[in-house]
C-alpha positions, 0 to 999 in steps of 0.5 A, a space after each residue: 562507478 556505481 555512485 555516479 550511476 545513482 547521482 546522475 541517473 536520479 537527480 536529487 530533486 526527483 529522488 530521496 536516496 535511502 541508505 542504511 547500516 547493516 550493523 557496521 554503519 554503513 557496511 564494510 563494502 560500502 565505505 568507498 561508495 560513501 566516501 565518493 559521496 562525501 563531497 556530493 551531499 548537495 546532489 543527493 538526499 541521504 536518509 540513514 535508516 536503522 534497518 535494511 527492511 525498513 529502508 526498503 519500506 521508506 523507498 516503497 512509500 516514497 515511490 507510491 506517493 511520487 510515482 518515481 523510483 525509490 532508491 535504497 542502498 545496502 551493503 553485502 551479506 546481512 544488508 542484502 538478506 535483510 532488504 529482501 523482505 522489503 523488496 518482496 512487498 514492492 515487487 508484489 505491489 508493482 512499486 518501482 524500486 532500485 536497490 544498489 548493493 555493494 559487494 566483496 572484491 572480485 579477487 575474493 570470490 569463492 574464498 568464503 569471504 565475509 559477507 559473500 553471497 550470490 546476490 543475483 540468485 538472492 534477489 531473483 525472487 523479489 525483483 524483475 531484473 538483476 545486474 552486476 556492474 564491475 566497471 564503468 564499461 558495464 553501465 548501460 549506454 542509456 545511463 550515460 546518455 540520460 535516456 531510457 529504453 522505456 517507451 516515452 508514450 503510454 501504450 494503448 489497447 487495440 482499437 477493435 478490442 476497445 470497441 468490443 469492450 464498449 459494446 459489452 459494457 453498454 449492453 450490460 444490465 448492471 455494470 460494475 468496476 473494480 479499480 486497483 493501484 494501477 489507476 494511481 500509477 497512471 493518474 487515470 482519475 478523470 478517465 475512470 470517473 468518465 467511464 463510470 458516469 457514462 455507464 452509471 456503473 458502481 466503482 469499488 476499489 481494492 485497498 491499493 486502489 483506495 482513492 482511485 475515485 473520491 469515495 463521496 462520488 455518486 458512483 463510488 461503492 467503497 472497498 471490496 474484498 475480504 479485508 475491509 470490504 463492505 457487505 453491500 459492496 461485495 454483493 454489488 460486484 457479485 451481482 454485476 453481469 459485467 465487471 471492468 477490472 482496472 489496474 488490479 491483480 484481482 486476487 482472492 483477497 481483492 475479490 473475497 475468494 473470487 466471489 465478488 466478482 464471480 468467475 461466471 461474470 463477464 469480465 473486461 480487464 485493463 492492465 499494462 502487463 499482458 501477463 496480469 490482465 485478467 489472469 484470475 478470470 479465464 475468458 476475460 476480455 483483455 485490454 492491454 495498455 496504460 489505464 488512463 489511455 485505455 479508459 480514455 479510449 473506452 469513454 470515447 466509444 461509450 454511448 450514454 445511458 438514459 436518465 431514468 436508467 442512470 438514476 436507477 443505477 445510482 440509487 442501487 449504488 447508494 444502497 450497496 454503499 450504505 449496506 455495511 455493519 455500522 453498529 460494532 455491537 461492542 462496549 469497550 472496557 474502561 480505558 479502551 477505545 474501539 478501533 473504528 471510532 479512532 479512525 472516524 475521529 481522526 478522519 474528522 480531525 485530518 484534512 484531505 491533504 493528510 497522507 495516511 499509512 497503515 500496518 496490516 492487522 487491526 489498522 488495515 480493515 478499519 482504515 479501508 472501511 472507515 476512512 473516507 477519501 474525499 478527493 481522487 488521488 493516492 493519500 493512503 498507503 497500505 502494503 497489501 502485496 505481502 502485508 508485512 508487519 512493521 511497514 507503517 513506521 518506516 513507510 511514514 518516513 518515506 511518505 514525509 519525504 514524498 509529500 513535504 509540508 503535508 501532515 502524515 498519519 500512521 496507524 500501527 499496532 503493538 505487534 508491528 511496533 515491536 518490529 520497527 520501533 528503531 525507526 522512531 529515532 530516524 523520525 526524530 533525527 529529521 524532525 518529521 511531522 508524523 503522528 503515529 497512532 498505535 492500536 494496542 491489544 497485547 497480542 498478535 491479534 490477526 493470527 490469534 483471531 484465525 486460531 479462534 475461528 479456524 483451529 478451535 481456539 488453540 492459541 499458540 505463539 500469539 501472546 508476546 510480552 508487553 512493551 512500553 511504546 510511549 516510553 520507547 517513543 519518548 526515548 527516541 525523541 518523540 512526544 508520546 502519550 497514552 489516551 483513553 478518550 476520543 476528545 483527548 485523542 482529537 486534541 492531541 492529534 490536532 496539536 501535533 498537526 499544528 506544531 509539526 512535532 513528531 508524536 506517538 499516541 498509544 490507544 488500548 483497543 479490544 481484541 479482534 475476537 471481541 471487536 471483529 473488524 470488517 473482514 467478511 470471511 470472519 463474520 461468515 465464520 461467526 455465523 457458522 461458515 468455518 471454511 477458511 479463506 484461501 489466499 
């Protein structure tokens, strides 16, 4: 039966099992599954969440940080419809999730039974595959045998294609690399640095790829694109004659509307998915295979450039890295702090082993631009597949289970808080060592900023009423405080990290209209270019 599939397919030492209610705790159709697990609690870690979408976010963050499959279980009906939102983010971001769904009795199909829905059709838009298991005989043989149909080797690109790519890169006047989340999935950190160092190539990353190279490395540029991207970084990519894409969708946001790099550049694209490799850059030289394997092969065919040329290229990288807006030009009102100052202050407090999770809106561009990752590896989790609000609170739960014993810092905002605050009880129940920092600007700031720039300041549906986040967090069992001073902020977070007590910190910040984050298209709009970016 399905419970055996879960317990034997995903040993407890390798998986956190995320389970949740659908309003009936845990859901009528899942009662038998729960009962079968009653005597097996030692085999499986069970995390009861408060909402299906949030359970998916927990599993998503867990999977990103462990490179293992995240598992979420829901019941039929409301459980299935609610969880799809969380699965959509994982699907768009290439995060491995397994969702287990119970269903109504077979004899009840077509009778209009409570919670009846075509589950296969429902999940078809947000998952790669859907399976219906009606008996033990329906389980694939590889589940019983503890084997898998997935290749045990890392697929490599064609040797001739690798050699040709090497020739193109060596012949470039100013090569650049755009690295995405595929570098993390493949753990291709050393191979990426080897290629960059051999070429003296500047390495920019997408938000998913943040940490693919230490941002203190001489070849590191920082974040590219239209959400946290640096002005100099985007200009560097725009001016490169050859650009190597590694494990990235390279969509409009990643490339600042396909300007960085432009589609006129010579592009080499490494991706394990042949349908994604270079799909946004017609004519790209495609290297289909595992990122670490392909980069390793590529490094082996590169001839080193001369020391003078390397020195020139590294100097150009440093200039581009430093060419960004450093003066916010804003004086916060009494009781307010600037979001960038909050991020910079907490970067000073947090160790390099701190895991950081961020919501969309104010947190994302500020984290992307101002949080320096000093060692290669995935220590930041930002949902950029769909950019779902309310991800950071449950995502931090998954992060805490993925990296036990390590501090977790989550940046959220008042709009996202309202969508996910129920999971603070989950945090308290498991006594997870998470520090939450909320940026409060009393609006749905991102959308209001778009209306400010592109719809003639016709603000509509973006100003919800206030919620006392500190009061809610305390009611859920967390320590909670509202701070108005950077020193107080540092002290509060230091103490929380030292004690391991889950803590919620509310920070009042200016509206995005008054303190514009590093979103290049917004700065262009303020300079007179009101062409709205196309996603």
